[in-house]
N, C-alpha and C positions, 0 to 999 in steps of 0.2 A: 838297544832293547826294543825300541819302537819298530825297527825293521824286522826283527824276529817276530814281534807281535803281528805285524802285517802279513808276514809269510804264514804264520799259524792260522790266521783268520781266513786268508785266501785259500789255503790248503783245505781248511774245513768247509769252505764254500764250493770248491771246484768239484768234489766228488758228488754231493747231492745235486748240483746244477746239471752236470753231464747226465746223471741217471734220470732225473726228472725230465730233462729236455728230450731224452731218447724215448721215455715212456709217453710223454705228451705227443711227440711226433707220431709214434705208432698208433695211439688212440685216434688222433685227428686224421691220420692217413687212412685208417680203416673206415672211419666215418665218411670220408670223401669218396673212397672207392665203393662203398655200399650205395651211394647215390647213383653211381653209373654202372652198377652191377648188371642190370638188364641189357645195357649196351655192349657189354664185354663178353659175357658167358655165351657159349655155344657157337663161337665164330672162329675157333681154331687160330687164334692170333699168333701164337708162338711166344716163346720165352723172351725174345728180343723186344717185341712190341710191349709186352707187359712190363718189362723192366724199365723201358722208356717212360711209360705212364707213371710207374711208381716213382721214378726219379724226378720227373717234372712236378708231379703233385706234392712230393715231399718238399720241394723248394717253395712251392706256393704257400704252404702252411707254416713256414718258419716264422713270419711276422706275427702269427697268432700264437704259436707255441712259446715264443720267447717270454712274453709277459707272465704267462702262467708258470713257466719253469722258474723264472726269477722269484716270483711270489712264494712258490713252494720251497725252493732251495733256501731262500732267506729265512723263512720260518724255521726250517729244519736246522740251519746253521746256528742261528742265535738261540734257538730253543735248546739245542744240544749244549751250547756253551753255558746257558743258564741252568740246565738240568744237572750238569756235572760241576756246578759252582765255579766254573772257570771265569764266567762273566763277573761274578761277585769278587773274585780275587783280583781281577784286572782293575775293577773300579776301586778296590781297597788300596791299590798302589798309587792312586791319585790320577788315573786316566779317565777322562770324561767319556760319556757314552758316544758323543758325536765323533770323538777320535777313534773309538772302537768301530764305528760304522763306516769310517772314511775309506778304508781299502776296498770294501765291497761296493761302496757308493761310486768310487772312481771306476771300478770294473764295470758296474752297471751303466755308468755314463758312456763308457766305451762301447758297451753292447747296444745302447740306444742309438749312438751315432752309426754303428755298424748296421743296425736294423734299418735306419733311414737310407743309408747307401744301398743296402740290399733291396729295399722296396723301390728305389729309384732306378737301379740298373739291372738287377738280376730278375726280379719278379716280372717286369713287362716281357722280357725275353722268354722266361719260363711259361708265362701265360700264352704267348704266341705259339710256342712249340706244343704245349700240353693240349690246348683246345683245338688247334688245327689237327693234331693227331687224333683227338677224340672225335672230331667231325668225320674223319676218314673211317674210323672204327665204326661209327654209327651207320655210315653208308655201306659198309661191308655186309655181304649176305651171311646168313647163318651157314655153318659148315654143312656139307652134304650129308643128308639124313633121310634116306629112303626107308619108310616104315611099311609094315604089312597092311594091306587092304586100304591104303590111303593114296590118293593121287598126289604125286609129287611133281611140282612145276618149278622147282628152283633152278633148273638148267634152262637157259633161254632157248626157246623154240621147241621144247620137248615137254611131254607129260608122261610120267612113268608110274605104273602100278604093278605091285607084286603081291601074290597071295601069301607067300611064306618065305622066310629067310632062315637058312641053316648054316652050319659051319661054325668054326671057332670064332671068327670075326664077323659072322653074318654076311659073308661074301658069296654064298651059294643061294641063288634065287629060284623060286618055283612059281609057275603061273605068271609069266611076264607079259605086260601089255605096254607098248610104246607108241604114243601119238606124236607124229612129226608135224610141227607147225612152221618149219623153217621157210616153206614156200608161201606162207601167209594166205593160204587158201582153205583154212579150216582143217578138219581131220581127213585130209585127202590121202595120207599115208599112215597105215597102221601096221605094226608088227606084233605078232603073237608068238610066244614060244613056251614050250613045256617047262624049260629050266634054263639057267644061265649062271655065269660066274662073273663077278665084278672085281676089278683091280685097276690100279693106276698105271699110267704109261708116261714115258718121256719126263722122268724126274718129277712126277706128280702134277704136271701141267695138264694132263688129259685123263679122262675116265674111260677105261675100256670095259665093254660089256659083251662077253662072248655068249651067244645064244645057241641053244640046241633044240632041234626038232620043232620047227615052227613054220609060219607062213607070213608073207608080206602082202598086204592089200593096198593097191594104188588105185585111186579113183580116176577114171578117164571120162571127160565129158563127151557125150554123143554129138558128133558133128551134124548129123541129119536132124536130130531133135534136141534143141538146146535145153528143153525142160528135163530131159532124161540124162542119165549117166550110167556108166558101167564100171566094174572093178576088174583089175588085173590081179590075179592070184598067183603067187609064186612060192613054192615050198622050198625049204632048206633043211639040211641036217645040222649045219654049223654056219653061223653068221657072226661077223665082228662089227660092232657099232662103237664108234669113238666119239666122246663128247668133250668139248673144250671146257676147262675149269677156270678160264681166265677171269670170269665174273666173280669168282670166289676169292680172288687175290685182293690184297689191301693196296688200293691205289692212293698215292699221296698227292694231295692238293697243294698248290703253291702257297707257301706261308704268307707271301706278300698280300694275298687276298684278304687275310685276316688282320693285317697290320694297322688298320684304321680304327679298330675297336678300342674303346676307352681303356680296357684292361691291359692293352698292349702298349700304352703310351707312358712316357715319363712326364715330369711336371711341366717342362717347357712345352712339350707337344700338347699336353692337356690344356694349358693356358691358351695356346694358339687355337685349338679346336673350340674352346669356350668363346674366345673373341669372335671367331668366324660365325658361330651360331648366334651370338648376340647381335652381330652386325646384320645378319639375315633377318632376325626378329624385328629389329628397328626398321629395316627397309619395308618389311611387310606391313608394319603398323602405319608407316607414312603413306603407303600406297592404298591402304584400305578405304579411306573416304572417297578417293577418286574412282575406285572400282565399284563402290556402292552407288555412285551417282547415276550409273547407267540403268539402274533398276527403277528409277523414279521418272514419272511423267507428270509435268505440271500443267493442269487444266484449270482455267478460270471460269467459274460458273456465274450465271446472271442471277444474283440475289438482291438486286437493287429495287425491283418492283416496277410497276407501270409509271409511277411518278417520275422516276429517273428517266424512263423512256420519253415521257412527254416533255421533260425539261430539255432533253437532248434535241428533240424536234424543234422546240421553241428557239433554241440558239443555233438551229440549222447545223447540228453536228451529226454526221452519219452514225447510225447505230449498227454496231457489229453483232450479228446474230451468233451467239455461242451455242455449241452443240448441246442438245438436251441430255439429261442423265437417263441413259437407256440400260436395258438388261445387259447388252453386249459390252457397254462401257464398265459396268459393275463387274462383269465376269473377267474383263481384261485387267481391271485393278486387282481382283482377287488372285489371278495368276501371277501378276507381278509381285504381289505381297508374298505368295508362297515361294516364288523363285528367290526373292530377297532373303526369306527365312532360311532356305536351304543353303544359299551362299554364305550367310552369316554363320550358320552352324558349321559348315565345312571349314570356313576360315578360322573360326574359334578353335576347332580341333587341331588345325595345322599350327596355329600360334602356340597352343598349349603343348604341342609336341616339340616345337623349338625350345620353349621354356624348360620343358622337362629334360631335354637333351643337355641343355646348358647346366641344369642342376646336377645331372649325373656326372658330367665331366668335373664339376667342382667337388662333388663328393669324393671322386677318386683322388683329387689333389689333397683334400683334407685327410683322407685315410692314410696317406703316406706319413703325415706328421703325427696324427693321433696314435697310430700303432707304435711309433717309436717312443713317444712320450709315455705311453702306457708301461713301458719297461721300467722307467724311473718311478712311476707311480706305484707299481706293484712292489718295488723294493722299499719305497717309503712306507707302505702298509706292512709288508712282511717282516722286515728287520726289527722295527720297534715292537711289533706284536709278538714276535718270537722271544725277544728279551723279557717281555712282560709275563707271558704264560709259562716260560721255562719248561717247555715240553718239546723234546725232539722226536726222532723216529718218523713213522709213517701214519700215525693215528690221528692225533689232534691236528697237526699241520695240514694233512690232506683235507680234513673236513672244513677247516677254516678257509683253505685255498679255494676249494670248490665253491664255498658260499660266496666269497668275494668275486671270484671269476664269473659266477652265474649272474651276480648283480651287474658286474661290468659288461658282460655280454648282452644282457637284456637291455640295459640302458643304451648300449651301442646300436642295437637293432632298432630300438624305439626312436633314438635321435636321427638315425639315417632315414627311417620311414617318415618321420615328421618333416624332415628337410626335403625329401623326395616329393611329398604330397603338399608342399607349400604351407604346412601348418606353422612352422617356425623357420627362421633363417638357417641356411645350410650350415654356416659356420657354427652356430649355437647348437644345432642338432648333432653335428659330428663331434664336438667337444663336450657334449653333455655327460658322457660316462666319466671322462677324466675330471671334469669340474665337480661332479657329484661325489666322487670318491676322494678328492684331494683333501677336504676337511677331515675325513676319517684318518687319512695318513698323518696329517699334522697333529690331530688329537692323540694318536698312538705314540707319535714321537715325543710329544710333551709329557705324556704319562710315563713313558720309559725313561726320559731324562730326569724326571722327578721321583723315580723309583716308586711310582704308584701302581698298584696291582688291580687289574680289571676283574680278576677272579676272586678277590677278597670281599667278604661281606661288608666290612667297614667302609669300603669305597662306595658301595651303592647306598649305604646309610647316610654317608656324608654328601652324596651327590645332590639330593633335594635341597639341603641347606645351602649349598653353593649356588644352586639355581634360584633359590628364593621362592620355592613352591610350598606353601603351608600345608596343603592337603596331603601331598606326598610325604611331607616331613612327619606328620602324625602317624602315617602308616608304617614308615620305615624305622622310626625311632623306637627302641625297646621300652616297654613299660617299666616304670619304677616299681621296685619291690616295696610292699607295705611293711613298715616296721612297727610292730606292736609295742 
């Protein structure tokens, strides 16, 4: 019977989990692409490059989607069981709530372990491919777009202006002016044409511009008078100009150049990088006093007075004349003080940068653990809460899931920020969201195990009495009816 029960619960969980995971993936992927929309649109990347970006970014958001999908699907699963009285029937047969939660708990544990493996092996490689491709996309020029009455300089070495564009695809040009800068001598060559036609050549690698009824002006410096110059004018009825479009292609940078970024490293590599930065920081701290000694000059001034001079003469000790305090000496001391201040400021910035890099590497290590544990935490919140509220579907579960996920997300951002800015230890900051929501999950589990309802008015009336708060007890307890 228990095996059939496990199959029933797992089957009830699988459908909502797959649905919610797909929906959450789509929402987060859309949000991610919107951040980089300005880098993508207008560059004629092609379907292949866009599909690669979608694939890599969808892999990156899996660790974020899993906790929310588990929370929402757990709420829906046990909420549906409670709404259709199936949960009550199972409890009536003598099966405890913890036994009912066990199949999904085991599956969630497997998902958490899989999420950790995914974070450790797949995510670094996906980060490397995604952000190296995004870098190349950002470097790519916008697609060829010659507009009317606007000088276009997207083709290296040329500036083009057209008065009017006609034709179905805007490939017929009127009033064409082309400035040739390939000789790096200014506007020494200019082409003017009444009209022209634009098309691609050699499998799209070149742009052909066929001009009609125009002139070419080539500036020629006057050999006898270097200050003067003359133009050679040549008319044509038809002329063909070909431009290379190689600069509009997507050039791929070697991914090895991005492999040292902290987002592309696994835990072992992150620990190694952290140790390297910490070692460099300690070396800088040890060398700092010796480096600062060079900015100090020790001068002993004569402050003993004439009595000490007479005493020195009486015992026939030679008196060493010390340099007087002059304006030049004061200026020198001021310069040294300013140099010392500048050195101390630059050194402090460099040491802070080393410390910050160490913190960033440690944040990435903790992130791989906290995102995996969050899967279990969301189940601990969602499953008992679903059995308490006894509401399935997409209404109440979505609202509750969004509420808890917002709290989790905000606390995660705050904890990471506090750790990055040295407000609190890095470990405490990264575990802040999990530790803050863990009591809520344990509370819901206790309430569900004892069949206590959070939505019942009697529960909130009894709560002040359990907490021992007299002021709230008077407010929540109903007034006794007067009996005449």
